[in-house]
N, C-alpha and C positions, 0 to 999 in steps of 0.2 A: 865555824861554818856559818854562813849568813843566810837567813831566811828572807826570801823576797816574795811579796804578795803579787800575784799575777792574775790576769784574766785569761780564760780560755779564748783563743782567737775566734772571732765571730765572722762568719761570711767567707773566711779564707782559712782553709785547712790544708795540710799537706796532701799531695796526691795519694799517698799510701793510706792515710786516714780516710779520705773520701771513698777510695775503693773498698776499704774495710767496711764502711757503713753500707755500701751497696751490696756487699756480699754477706752482711750480717755476721761479721767476724769480730771477736773480742780481742782487742789489742792489749798486750801485757808488757809493762816496763819492769825490768829487773834491776834492783839496786843492791850492788855487792857481787863481786865475781870471784869469790873464794870457791871452795869445793862445792858447796851447796848451790851457789848462784850459777856456777858452770853447769852443774847437773840440770837445773831447771831450764836454763837457756837452751841447752842441748835438747831436752825433751820437747820444748815448745817448737824448736826448729824441726825436729824429726817427726813428732807425732801431733803437733798442734793442729794441723789441718783436719785431723780426725775429730777434733773436739771443738772446732770453730775458733781456734786461737791463732794469733800471730804475734811475733815480737814487735813492740813499739820502740824499745830502746834497751840498752844495757849501760849502766853507769858503774864505775869503780873508782875508788880514791886514786889508785895509780893506774892511769889509762894504759900504760905500756903492757900491762898484764892481759889486755884484751886483744892486742895486736896479733894477728894471725889466728885468733880464736873467735873473734866476732866481726862480722862484716862491717866495714868502715861506716856505711850509712846507718848502721844500728847503734854505733857507739855514741853515747851522750857525754860530751866533754864537760859541760857546765850543768850541774844538777839544778841550778836556779832557772834553767830554761826547759824543765821537763814538760811544762804545759803545752809547748808547741808540738810535742810528739803525740798528743791526743790519745794517751793511754786510757783504757777503760778500767784497768786494774794495775795497781802498782804493788809489786812484791818486794819487801825489804828483807834482805838476808845479809846485812852488813854489820851493823853495830847499833845499839839503842840510842846513841847520840843522834843518829839520822832522824829517828822518830821524834826526839825531843826538839830538834831544829825544824823539821819539815812536816811532821805529822798532820798538823792542821791544814797546811797548804795542799798536801796530797789529797786529803778528804774533801776539799773544796771542789776538786776536779775529777776525782776517780774513787772507786773502791780501793781499799788498801789492806793488804795482808801483811801483818807485822810478824816477822820471824824473830824479832828481838823484844818479846814482851816484857823483859826486865825493865824496859823504859817506863812501864806503868807502875813500878814501885814508887815513882815520883807522883804523888797524888795530883799535883798541878797538871802534869802531862796527861794523866788519865782523864781528868776532868775536861781539859781542852779538846782532846781528841774525840771523846764521846759527844761533846757538845757540837763539834764540827760535823761529825757523822749525822747527828740528828738534824742539824740546821740545813745541811746541803743534800740530805737524802742518800748518802753513800754509806756503804757497809764497811765497818772496821772489823776485819777478819783476824782471828787468832787461831793459828794452826795448832792442832793437838800435839804434833811432833812425837816425842817419846812418851807422852802422857797416856798410858794404857788406861782405858775406862773413863776418859774425859767426859764423854756425854752422860754417862751414868752419874758421875760426880755432879755435873751441872744439874741434872734432874733432881737429885737429892737437895742441892742448894736451893733450887726453885721452890721445892716443897717445904724448905726449912728443916729437913730431917738430917742434914749433914751436921754432925756434932763435933767432929775432929777429923783432920786430914794431915798426914805427914808424908813427905817425899824424901827418900834417902837415895843419893846418887853416889855411886862408888866407881872410881876410874883410876887408871894408872896416873901417877903424879905428873907425867909429861903431857897429859891431856888437859890439864887445867891451865887457864890463863887468868891469874889472880892479881888482885891489887892490894897494896898496903901491907898490914901486918899478916894477912892470910898468905900472901906470897912468901913472906919471910918465914912463917911457920912451916910451909910446905918445903922450902929449901933446907930448913934446919933439921927436919925430920925425914929427909929422903932415905929410902931404904927400909922404912918400917910403916906399917899400916897406921894412919893417923886420922882421927876425926878432926877435920879442919874447922867445922862450924856445926852447931846444933841449936836452932832457935827460930824466930820468926823470919819468914821469907823476905819481908820488906828490908830488913837490915843486911841480908846477904847479897841482894841483887847488885848494889854498887860495888861490892868486893869481887864479884865473879860474874860480870855482865854478859860474858859470852858463854858461860858454862851452865847457868841455872835457868834457862828459858823454860825448861820443863816445869820447874817449880813455880815460875811466874805464871805459866799457863794454868797450873793447878790453882793458884790463888784467884785467877779470873774465873775459872770454871766453878770453884767453890766460893762463889761471891758472897754468900752469907757469912763466911769466915774472913775472906779477903787476905790481903798481904800481912796483916798483923797477926791473925790467928792460925793461918796455914803454916805448918812447921817444915823447915828444911834442914836436912843433915847432909853434909858434904864430906866424903871419905876419900882420902888418897891411899890407894892400895897398890904397891909395886908388883904384887902377884898377878894383877889383872892385865896380862899381856895381850889378850885377844878380845876382851869384852868391856863394854860399859854396862853397869848394872843399875837399874832403877827399881827400887822397892817402894811400893805405895801402900799405905795403911789408912783405911777409911773406917770411921766409926759413925754409926747411925743411931737411931732411937732405941730405947729400952722397952722391951715387952713388959708392960706394967703388971700383968697378972703373973708372969713367970719370973720377972726380974732379969731376963737375958738380954744382952746387948747385941745389936747387929754390927758385925765387922766384916771387912773384906781386906785381904792382903794379897798383893800380886808382886811378882818379881820378873823383870824384863831383862833378858841378857841379849844385848845388842852387839853383834860382832864389830870390833873396831881395834886397829893396831894402836900401840902407844903413840902419843902425840896428836892423834886425831881428836878434834873437838866434837865432831858429829859422828855418831855410829851409822853403819851402813843402812839399817832398816829405817832410819829417820829420813833418808833421802826419798824413798818411795812414799813414806807417810806425807811428806811435804807436797809431792806431786799430786797425791790423792786430794790434799787440801786445795791445791790450785784448781783442780778439776771441779771442785764444789763451789768455787768463788764466782757465781754467776748472778749476783745481785740479790740481796736479802733486806733491802731497805736501810733506812738511816739508824743503824744500831750496831752494837758489838755482837759478833756472831762467831761461835766456836765451830771450827771446821776441821 
């Protein structure tokens, strides 16, 4: 995929963008038209007017998937030409490679909500995107998605009281899209509950880029620990026919006088049939995040 540096058109913008400015409407571009992208595009079309939103464009790697589902004038054929659509917010729900290739360019021209934060396991990508947000004054949004208690984790990280964080994700084997030796392990052990990985989140992200965005969000929320010290455990469990389970273990400070440690453990059971990468409750969580993306300055912001 080729990244092209562009300038937002000056003095000449599309009639749709001009009308949006006059009506104080926030234009949103959707990148990725899988289940989650379809849901978000549909919500913007159906309810966007209630929140001051409208679709600027929808892009998908395979354009035919949009035919009959997205109005022709809203289909963006060439992602390199996104600037001409004058989006105020770009929502990526496709693949982390999109952010690796285009993240800086998006942030030059618009706020950007990254639905594939596994991209930031690559330290260079993380640094470049944060710097672009700071330089151009646009917000780099990270949706909490399936990360229950994300803001509480972030508050502890801000205070330096977050001492340990572990996220365990258990799903039916068919719900995993894995790379390399982890895919081979899943196939070899089908039919039995298997711990596919247990270790630092940074090393896991390239092996399961579509499946562990919750863990990546945890590493960004728990920023004093980061991708190296936040732990991730991935479990393939064929008995999970109707749910994805996310268990979060938080460890905080020790009461010095009593010697007792602060801990929180949560378990989130998200309805999802086998084969689905995203659980049902995560869709509404993403929509809530989009509603919160109304400009928070040139920084990373958990929403």
